[in-house]
N, C-alpha and C positions, 0 to 999 in steps of 0.2 A: 431610918428606913434604908435598907440596902438596895443599891441600884446596880444593874449590870451595864455593860458597855452598850448593849442594845437600847436600854432605857435612856441612857444619856444621849445617844444619837437621835432617838425619837424626839426627845425634848428639844434638842438643838434644831432639828428640822421643823419643829412646830413653831419655833420662835424666831428663826432666821429666814430672811428672804433669799431664795436661790434664784440666780439668773443664768441664762445660757451663755455660751461663749460669744454669740452674736450680740446679745444684750449687753454683756460686759464691754465689748468693743465700742458699742454705741454710747454707753455711759462714760467711758474714758474720753471719747471724742467730745463729749459735752462738759468735760472738766472733772470727772470723778477721779479720785486718787486710787490707783491700782496698786495693791500691796501683795507681794509674793511672800508667803509665810513658810516656805520650805527651808530646809537647812542649806548651809553654804555650798556643799558639794553638788546639791541638786540645782541650785541657782547657776553654778558655773557650767552646767550642761546645757543651759539655754533658758530664756525667760521671755515673757510677753514684753514687746517694745513699750518703753515708757514706764514700766513698773518699777517700784522701789522695793528693795529687799529688806524685810525685817522678819527674821525667823520667828516662828511661834514661841520659841524659848525666851525671846527678848521682847515680845510684843508689848506687854504691859509697861516695860521699862522705856521703850523708845517711841511708841506711837504718838505720845503727846507732843514730842518735839517735831516729829515728821508731819503730823496732821494736828495742828493746834485747835482748829475749829471743829468742835464736836458735832456740828450740824452739817458739816461738809459731806458730800456723798463719797463713800469708800467701798471699793470692791476688793475682796480678798480671794486669793486662790492658792491652792497647794498642788500636789501631784494629781490627786484623783477627786478632790472635792470634799473630803472628810475633815481633815485638819482645819481647813478654812471655815467650816461650819462652827467648830468649837471656838476658833479664834474670833469669829464674828460675834458669837455669844458673849465672849469675854469683853469685846469692845462695847457691846450693848450695856453690859453691867457697869462699864466705866462711864457711861453717859453719851456714847455716840449714837446718834438718832437715825442715821441713814446708811446702814451697813448691809452689804449683800455678799453672799458667797457664790463663786462661780462653780456651777455644777460641772462635773467631769474634770475639773482642774486643768492643769497644763497639758496633761495627756490628751484630754478631749480637745483642747485648743489646737494642738498640733495635728490631731487626726482629722480635723476639719479643714486642714490646709491653710490655716491662718498664719500670718507672718510671725516669726520669733527670732530672737537674737541670741547669739552666744557672747557672753561678756568677755572682756579682757581678763585673762587669768594671770595673776601675779605669782611669782615664785614663792615658795614657803618662806624664804628669807625676807623677801619684800613684804609679805604679809605681816611678818613680825616687826620689821623696821618701821613700817607705816601704819601699824595697828591702830594708833590713836586717830589717824586720819580716816581710817576705814570705818570707825565708829560714828563719824559725823555724817548725817544724811546728805548734807550739801557737798560732801566730797566723795566718800565711799570708794569702791574699787574703780569705777569709771572715772571719777575725778582724779584719783591718784594716777591712773593710766594716762589721763590727759596731761598731768604735770610731767610725767616721765617723757612724754613726747614733745614737751614745750621747749622753746628756745628763748632765752633772755640775754640781752646784752647789757653789760655794766660798763659805763664810761667812768673809769677811775677805780683803782684798787686801794683807795685811801680810807679816810675816816668814815665816809658814808658807804662806800662800796664794800668795805671789810665786813661789817655786820650783815649787810644785805645779802652778800653772796654766801655767807655761812648759813643763814637761815633758808635761803633758796635751795642751797645744796642739801641741807638737812631735810627739807620738804620734798626732795626728789625731783626738782626741776631738771630735766634730762640733759640740757645743753646750756652751759653758761659761757658766753663770750666775754672776755675781759680786755678792755682797751686801756693801756697804760704804758708810757715810755720811760718811766722813772725807775730808780733803784731804791731799795729800802735804806732808810736813814735812821739812826738811833732816835732822833726826835719824833719819828713817826709812831713809835711803839706805844706812846701814851694814849693813842686812840685807834690806830690801825691794827686791830686785833687779829687779822688774818696772818700777820707776819710775826716772826720771833727774833730774839736777840741774835741767834746764830746765823741769821740770814741777812744781816746788815751788809749792804754792798751788792746783794743779788737783785736781779730784775724782779719788780713787784709782780708781774704776771707769772713768773716762774714760781715765786714764793707762794702766791695765792693758789696756784694750781696744785702745788704739793699739799697744802693744807686741805683743800677741797677733796682731793683724791683719797686722803687719809680718812676724811670724815664720811664720805659716801662714794663707793666705787660705781654706783649707778650713774653718776654724773660725768658727762664729757665736758672737759674744759677746752675752750678754743682761745688761746692767747693771741692778742693783737699788740705787738710791741711797737707801737707807733703813736704819734700825736694825732688826735682827730683834727682834720683840716677840711677846708672847702674841697680840696682835691680828692680826698679819700673817704669822705663821710658817707656817700651813697654806697660805696663798696662795703664799708664796715657794717652798716646797719641792715644791709640786704639779708633777707631770710629770717630775721628775728621778729618775734611776736610782740615783745614789750622791751622798752629800753629804760634803764635806770640811770638818771643823770646825777652823777656825783662829781661834776666838774666844779672848778672854783674860779672861772673867768667868764665874764659876760660875752666875750667874743666867741668862745667855744659853745656856750649855751645857745647863742643865736644861730650858729652854724648847725648845731644838732637839731634845734627846733625846726628850722626851715626845711631841712632834709627829711625829718620825721613827718612833718605835715605833708610834704609832697608824696611820701611813701605810704601815708596812712597808718603809721605805727604809733601806738600810745607811748607817751613818755611819763614816767613817774619821777617828778622833780623834787629835790630837796636841797636846802642850803642851810648853813649854820654860821653863827656869829657869836663868839664868846659863850653866853649862857642861853642863847636863843636858837630856835630852828624853825624853818618853814617847810611846808610840804603841800604838794598838790599833784593832780594828774592832768596831763594835757592829752585829750582824745581828739584827734584831728577832725574838724568840722562838726563835732558834737558839743564842744565847749571851747573856751578860750585857749590860746596857745601862749607861749612864753612872751612873744612880742606884744600880745594884748595886755599882759601883766606889766611888762617893762618895755614900752615903745622905744625908749632910748636908755642907754646905760647911765647910771648915776656917776657923778664925779668920783674918781678913785679914792679921794679922801673920805667919802661917805660910805664906801663899801670896800674896806681893806680886806685882804685875804687873811687866813689863819696865821700865816707866817709873820704877819705884821700886827694883827689885833689879838691873836691868841684865841683859844677855844677850850672850854672845859671838856675833857676827853670823853665823858659819858654822853654829851649832847649829840654828837654825830652817831653814837651808838643807838640812841633812842630813835633818831630820825631815819637811820639806815634800816632798822627793824621795821619801822612803819612803811618805808619804801617797799620792803620785801612783802609786807602784808598787802599793800595795794596791788603789787604785781600779781600775787597769787589770786586775789579777787578778780582781777581782769582776766587772767588765764582761765579761771574756772567759770567766769560769768556769774558770780554770786555777789550778793550784797550791793551796796551803793558806793561807787568809787568817789574819790575826791574831785572828780572833774567838775569844774565850775565853783570849787570851794578851795580856799587857802587856809590850811591849818597852821596856827602859830603856837609854838611851845616856848614857855618861859621856865627854865629850870629853877631859877631862884624863887619864883612864886609857886612853882609846881602846878601851873595852870595851862590849859589849852584854850585858845580862842579861834573862832572860825569867821572868815570873811567870805562873802559871796563875790564871785568873779563873773564877768560877762565878756562875751566876744566883742571885739572892736570891729564894727562894719568896715572901717577903713584900714584894718590891719593888712600890711602887704603880704603876710604869709597865709592867713586864713580868712581874710575879709571877703566882702562881696565880689570884688574884682577877681580874687584868687579862686573863689567858688565857681564863677562864671568861666574862667579860663580852664579850670579842671573839668567842668562839664563839657566844654568844647573839645578838649583833648581826648576825652573818653567816648565821644559820640562817633559811632561808626556810620559812614555814609550808606544810604540805601542802595 
């Protein structure tokens, strides 16, 4: 049986529930997922606040990942309310049970004076560079823009810092600060992949900056050619949103930890020893800190550095990439971070183990006394 466009539209209207802009707004306030099914250029001209963008062309392909629960309430809209009708009909055929189309579409929404947002617009080159991120609902254009505006500080441009900064730069983290006072040595190149043979003898911050700029010109590199100490730590970490700890001494880790706790900055910590690696995230006053995990440093003979004990070159590579992953999760506010969990990697067994961590109430950095002191310091007299 031949059907005209009018026939198809009539069938869609008879089978799909239509809601007004006011009803759509109320449904969204009660938790309904609002989906904009217009094309990309239309979305860039403005959209309903809180809506996710899945163009009608990709709806069948992407809706299951964006809205996994087929009984969840979903409101679709387009420019005038027609495409969203057909899109809702498609979702019903896929088994979605509570789908509505917003009549009047985005044009009607705006004409009623309701709030709307203009999304961050990436350049055409950025859209191509980060295209695989833009396909992920948890990232998308807004998440990518968030990364481009983010600032991450890496303590160390060595075995952990090298892979971490490369992947953070590739991901488009806009500002990378690098703290390192050392120069590139030939023995570094077995694991410190941000450096190259022709840069032996050069400053590590300089070498790392050169590699990062060649990889992604969107990234600003801020070199800090100095050793992190009690005297400069607060200045060095100021203004950064996440810190990656790639240090190899307990003294420096304690210094960084205490300052980060005071400043409220999350630290993604990793360490390596021969064939093993450890990883966790310290989120101030939300989980344990480094002093909770190691109240006192172990004897030197039980925790020798890489220059004494050695390390398989790929192990810091694995841990550094995991550090970058945790940093991106923190920046985007997605997933479940490793705060309160210690991930242990054994390269010889090819296994990961996880240990639960707890805050120490008596911890001098983040314990009850520190919380009370922090609350007193932030209290403004009436």
